[in-house]
Each structure stands twice: as C-alpha cells, then as structure tokens.
N, C-alpha and C positions, 0 to 999 in steps of 0.2 A: 795634677789629679792622677790618681792611680786608678786604673780601670781595666776594662775587658778588651780593649782594642778599638778599632774604628767605630764611629757612632752607628753605622749601618749594620753592624754585626749583632746577632742575638746575644742577649745577656742571660747568664744562668744565675741561679742563686749563689753559686760559688764565686763566680767572677764579680757579680754585683756587690758582694760582700767585701771586695777589695777597694771599692770606691771610698773617697774621703769627702767630708763636708766642705763646700765652698763658701767663702765669706765675702762680704762687701762692707764698705764704710759709708755711712750716711753722710752725704756732703754738707748737710745742714747742721747736724749735731756732732759729727765725728765719731758716733757710736758704731762699733763693729757688730754686725748681725749676720745671721745665716742667709746666704744667697740661695743655696741649693743643698738640701740635706742629703747625706750619703745614702740613707735608706729611704726609698720612696720618692726621691727627688727626680727631676727630669732626666738625669743621666743614668738612673738605675734601670731604665728600660730602653729598648730600641726605639728610635723616633719613627713617627708615621711616615715622614718623608726624609730619608737620609740625605745628607749634604756633605760633599767633599770640601766645601768652602768654609765650613765652620762646624763647631760642636763636636770636634774629635775628642775621644777619650782614650787615654793610653797609660801604660806604665812608664816609669822612667827608663827602665831597661829597653823596652821596645822603642821608645822615642830615640834613645841613644843609638840603637841599631839602625833606625831610619836615617839619622844624621850621618852615621858612619857609611851607610850604603850610598848616600849622596856624595860624600867625599871620595868614595871608591868608584865614582863614575858609574853607579848603577849596580855594582856587585855587592853581595852580602854572603858571607860564609862560603865563598867560592862559586856562588850561583849568580847568574845574571837576573836581576829583578827589573831594571830599566835599562834601555840602551844608553850608551854614552851620549849619543846625540840628544836623547830626551832630557838627560840631566843638564846638558849644556843649554838647551832651549829653556828649561825651567829656571835656570840661574842667570839668564841674560836679560838685561833691561829691554823691554819691548815698547815702552811709552815714548811718544814723540814729545818734543818741547811744548807743542800746542796742547797736548793732552795734560801734561803736567801743570801748565799754566791755569787750566780751568778745573783742576781737581778740587774736590771738596774735602780732601784729607787735611790733616793738621797743617796750618800755615807754615811754609818753609820746608815741609817734609821732602818734597821732590827737589829741593836744592842739592841734597846729598844722597837721595835714594831714588831707585827706579823700581820697576815691577817686572818680574819674570812670570812664568806660569805657575802661580801658587806661592811664590816667595818674594820678599823684598830683597833688593840688591843694592849694596852700597856703591855709588857711582863717583863720589868725591869724599876724600878723607877730611873730616872735620873734628875728629876726636881720636884719642889713642885707641879706643875700643871700636872704631869704625873704619877699618882699612878697606880700600877699594877691592871689590870682588867678594867681600863677605856677604852671605845670603842667609835668610831664615825668616822667622816670623815671631812677632809678639802677639800673644793671645790676650784678649781683654779679660779673661777669667783668671789671669795670673801666671801664665806660662810664657817663657821667653826661650827661643831656640835660635841659634845661629851656627853656621859652619864657615870656616875660613880655609879655603883650599891652599893658600900660600903657606899657612902655618900648620896644615894638616890637623886642624883643630875643630872640634865640635863640642858645644857645651849647652846645657839645658838648666833653666831655673824654673822650678815649680813652686809657686807660693800659696796656692789655694785662696788667693784674695783678688777679687775683681778690681780692675783699675777704676779709679774715680774720675779719670779724664782721658782724652785720646793720647796724651803724652805719657811715656813710660814713667812709672813711679821711681823714686830714688833708689829703691832696692834693685831695680833692673840696671840702672846706670852704675851703681856701686858694684854689682855682680860682674858686669862686662868689663869695667875698668880693672877689677881684681883679676879676672881671667887673663887679660893682656899684660898686666903688670907681673904676673907669675911666669911669663915666658922667659926662660933663661937660656940664651944662645951660648 
C-alpha cells in the first residue's frame, strides 16, 4: 500500500490521493474483488483509535527506510531513532516454549519462529529464505517485510492483495526465495 505514513497520522487530500486500492479473493468463488477502495476507504482517513499493532499505511520508500534503520541498529540518515538496545530487544524471541505450545497461530509456526517486540524472528532454519536471525512481519493485507542482519539485507513485497489464509501465499514464498537466490557472494 502506498500512503501517508503511520495510521495514526492525519491524512491530507494530497497524501490520501497516493493510496492504492486493496483487493481480496473470495475463497468460495475465487473471484477477485475490492477489499478497500483507495478513495473513501478505511485507510483514506485517520482511525478513531490508532493502533501500532496493525493497520499501518506507508510508502515503499518509507518502509524501506524503516527496514534499513532497523538493520543500522536504530540509526537512519546519521540520526539515532531507536537505541541499539531497543532494536536488539525488538528482534529477540521472547516467547517461552510453553507460550509457543499453546499459541493459536498457524500450526507449526513456532517450530521455526519466535516473537520479539513487534516482529517475528526466525529461530530455526527450515528454508533457504528463512535464516536464523531474520526478522520482520507479513501483513494480512498483502505486505511482507523482513530484514536479515547477517546479509545486511532488507526487502519488502507489497501486493495490494489480502491473504486468503493465515499461511503466506505463494507470491510471498516465491519472492523471499528469489531474494535469497539472488545473493552472490
């Protein structure tokens, strides 16, 4: 989604005009339809109750700057945005085995993932595109972002298409596999 910034910030006519339409696929018919219209939809105005846990709206450039700031241990364009310790805390798995065992997430998710403060964290490599230490988040409305400190890599996929299940769609898996296959040491 292209947009005006965090969901809690006021939208102006100029910035709301940068929003794109979001789509979804009907699981019964397979038909693609509008989930949220660019103009007049829920993301075109500031929410009554802003939430840092969901509903963020951003541009690809700003999202990339955020990912790079995380890789830079909290620094962006020479300025300290977050402390190094904050980034380390955000990107460290804080869940206990007991918490993972009773989670309502996708079955098997916590076999290879943990949870930091706001991001998922890969704890066991099970795939070429899932190295230990990679962190980020998949958004149910079609955005996938991860950063890999070991590779000094951050990448973002913005599809404008809501997921039809809790598991990532093939386009996400293909994108992340392609990102890691492109690494040329």
